[in-house]
N, C-alpha and C positions, 0 to 999 in steps of 0.2 A: 602422471596425472591423467585421469580419465577424460576423454574429450567427448563432447556431445554435438549433435547436429544443431545448427543455428535455427532460431525460430521459437515458437511457443513450445514449452516442455511440460511434461506431466508424468505422473506415476513414478517409475524407477528412475527416470531422468531427474525428476524433481528431488528425489531422495539423494541422488548423487551430488546434485548441486548444493544441497543443504549440508551434506557431509563434508564437502570440500571447504565450504565456508567455515564450518565449526572447527575443522582441523587446522585451517589456515588462520583462524581467528580474525575473519573479516565478515562483513555483512553487505547486503544489497539494499539500496534505497527502494522503498515501495512508494511510488509516486501516484497521488490521486490525479486523475485526468477528467476533463469535462468535454472534450471535443477532439477532432482529428488534429488540430494544431498542437494541443498539449501532448497527445500521443506521439506525434511525429517528433516533437522536441525531445521527449524522453528517449526515443529510439536513437535520435541523432547524438544525444549526449552519451548514451551507452556505447555506441559505436566509436565515437571520438576518444573515449576513455578506455576502450577495450575491456569493458566490464559488462557482466550480465546485469539484468535489471528486473524489477517487478512493476508491472503496470496494474493499477487497481482503480476501481470505480466505487464510489459511495452511491447510495440510492439517489441522492440529489444530482450527482454528476451524471448518472445514467439517464435520469429524466431530462436533464439539459441537453444531453447528446441527442435525444430523440426529437427535441424541439420544444421550446418553452410554451408553445401554443397548442400542443397536442391536448385535446379535451379530456382524455382519460388519463389521469396522472399515474395510476397503477400500471396501465399498459405502457405508458411512456417509460417508466422505471425499468420494466422488463425488456421492452424492445430496444431501448437505448443501450442497455448493457449488452444485449445480444449483438446489436449492430457494431458497437465498439469492439467487441471480442472478434467479430469477423474481420474488421479492419486490421486488427493486430495480427491475426492469423495470416492474412494476405501479405502484409508488408514486413513483418518482423524478420523473417528469414533472410530478406534481402539486405538487412543492416548488419548481418554477420555476427549476431550475439544471441545468447539464450534469453528468452523472455518468459517470466512467470506471469500468468493472467489471474487476477484475484479480485474479489469484491470485498469491500470494507464494511465496517460495523452494520450488522443487522440485529436490532433488538427485537423484543417480543412482537411489537406491531409490524415489524418488517419480515417476520418469518414467512408469510405468504409470498413475498417478493423472492425470498431465497428459494422456496419450494418451486416457484414458477421457473426460476433460472435452472434449477436441477432438472426439471422436466425438459426444458430446451436442451440441456446437456445430454440427457438420455437420447433424445432424437438425433442430436449431432453425433453421439457415439455410435449409434446404430448405422448412420450413414457414412461415417468416416473412420471408425475404429479408434477414436481418440475423443477426449472430453472437450467441451467448448471452453471451459475455464479450468485452470490448474487447481484452484482451490477457492473456497468461500469462507467468509468469516461469520460466525454466529456469536453475537455479543449479548449474552444474558447475564452479564455481571451485576445487573441491578436486581436480579431474582435470587432466590435461595440457591445454595450450592446444589441441592438435590434437583431443583427444577432446571438449573443450568446444565448439569451433567446428563440428566435423563433425556433432555431434548437434544443434546449433543450426540448422545448414543443413537437416538432415533435417526437423525439426519446422516450421521457417519455411516450407518448401515446401508443407507440408500446411495451414498456417494462412493463408497469403497469399490463396488463393482465397476464403476466408471473410471477407476484409477485416479480419483480425485482426493485431495487432502482437505481437512477441516481445520480452521483456526478458531480457537475459543479464547475468551477473556476471563481471567480470574482476578478479582479486585477491579476497581473502577479506574479507568483513565479519566483524569479530571478534564474539565472544560466541555465544550459542545462542538459537535461536528455533524452538519446536515440533519439537525433535529435529534441527534442521539447524544444524551448527556446534558450537563448543565454547568454554567460557570459558577454556580453556587457550591459545587463540589471542591473548588480550588482552595487550598490552604495547606501549609506544610504540616499541620497538626491533625489532618483528617485521616483517621485510620482506614477508611475505605480505599484510600489510594495506595495501600500497601498489601500485597498478596501474602497469604499465609502459606509457608512451604507445605504444611499438611494438606492444604487444599490441592496443591499441585500434585502431590503424591496420589491423592484420591482420583484426580483426573487421569493420571497415568494408569492406575490400576483398572479403571473402567473403560478407557478408550483404546489403550494400546492393543488389546486383543481384537479390536474391531477393524482397525485400519490406521492410516497415517494421519497424524494431527500435529499441530503446533500450538503453543500457548503464549498468549499475550499476558504476561504476568506483570501486574502493576507494581512499580517501585517508586511512586511519587510523580510519575510522568503525567503531563497534561497536553491536551490539544491547544494549539495556538501558542502565542508568545505573551509573556507577562513580566511585570517589573520584578527585579531581583528581590529575593526573599519570600516570594509567594510560592515558589516551587522548591522542594528539597528532594533531590534524587538519591535513592539508596540502592545502588546496584548490588550490594551485598545480599539483598533478598533473593536475587537470581542465583547467586552462588550457593546460598543455603538450600534453595529449592532443588537445585541440581544435586547437591550433596545428599539430600534425603532420599531422592529417587535412586541415585547411584548405589548408596549403601544398602537400601532396602532390597533391591533387586540384584545386587552384585553386578552392576553394569560398569561400562567404561566411563571416561571423563565426559562430562556434559552430555548426558544421554538424551536430553529433551531439546528439540528445536524451539528456541524462544524468540519472541517478537518484541520489539521496542516501539510502542506507540507514542505519538506526540513528540517526534524527533525535532521538529522546528524549534529553534531557539535554545536547544539543550546545550549544556556545557560540554565542550569537546573532550575534557578529561573524563567525564562521566560516560560519554559515548565510548571512548576507548576502553574504559574499564569493563563496560557491559559486554564488549566483544570477547573478553576472556571467559565469559560465563555462558557461552553457547548462543548468544544472540546472532541470528543470521539475517534478520530483516528489520529495517528501521523505517517507519512511516514518515513521509515528509509531504506536507500539503501547504500549510500556511506560508512557508518560506518561498515555495515555487510560485504560489499565487502572487506574492509581492514582487518576486523577481520579474514575472511577466508584466505586471502592471507598471512597475517602476521603469522598465525599459521602454514599454509602449508609450507611457506618459512623457518620458523624456523626448521621444520622437515628436510627439504632438507639440510640446513646448518649444521645440526648435523652430517650427514654422506654424504658429497658431492660426494665422490668417487662412491657411490652407484648409482648416477645419471649420471655417466660418463662411468662406466664399469659394466658389468654383474658379472665379477669376479675380485676381487682386484688384480691389477697387481703385487703387492709385496707379499701379503700373500697367494694368491690363494683362499681366502674365497669367496664363492658365495654370491651375494647380493640379491637374489630373494625375500627374506622375507622383505627386506627394500624397494625396488623399486616397490613392488606390489602396483598398483594404489589405491587399497582400503585403504592402510595405509595413503597415502598422502591425499586422499579425506576425510578420517575420521578425520584427524587432522584439516582440514579446517572446517569441520562440527562442531567440538568442539569449534573452534574460534567463529563461529556464535552463538552457544548456550551461550557462555560466554558473548558476547556483548548483546544478547537479554535479558539475565538475568538482566543486568544493565538497559536496556530499560524498562522492566516490572516494576522494582523498581521505576524508574524515573516517570513513568506514573501511578504509584500506583495501578496497576492491579494484582499484585502478590497475589495469593490465592483467587481471586474473580471470578473464572470460574463459569458460570451458568450451566455447564454440570452436569447432575445428574448421 
């Protein structure tokens, strides 16, 4: 098995990581982060489970990273993402695992955000000989196929010289995430939630000659968690998409790197099935948000007076060591680590880090 240096990977290293995952039929969790605490928890979990991992930011997560009070929201989205990326570059190698740096859903209105990040990536590449991010996602699944692919071509031509990868979406992932999508899309009978294999083939035909890319092909998956019956996953769509590309071009098994969006709350059997069809990446956000809040909330409920009074009104005991923000944040971090340990197991990546 090829070994890679620990830290943020890109280019040929990223391709090696993806190939190992597809051949080994495992995937990496792609975890949305909003601050240094969530980034550090993801790195801690990856190191503890000896698995590589994907750290990703949505536009809202990037804006929060820069600070909720920054007056220019667009600047906050850009600089927050850049700052988070620099944080990961500095620390990831010291955790001894390979880390993929990625940005999540950018629809039509967020293309300027994506272009600004590519500009920062070009500056970073000139200074360091490597890109700032491993990959970016362009989500034009709400547009026509032609608009989606033509814009994907334009951006991939700009990213390929930086040794960056592009993730696209074909078919709509249901639900809403940071202003992208809508809960109105949810429903097991909604045809928009199921990608057509012919569209995947068209994407391959147009993008493969330009550079490296991956496809978030929808097979009924949604963002968030919903009551049983609202969501019907059909991983066979992934199988048929791979088959069509393979047979058309005379390629090997599972030629396309596929992405599973909306992994939170998904059936474990469906997750396992998707791994056999070339899925190397599964997004997880809702579950890690809850894991953080559940653990932090439990800590508050243990000593509620400490979060109302600096000194206990009855005993006179000071609570400084209890309400110290580091204690609360650390409990939340531990919640993320616990939930990601389960995710690594579900995705069969535990113990499979390529870091040497």
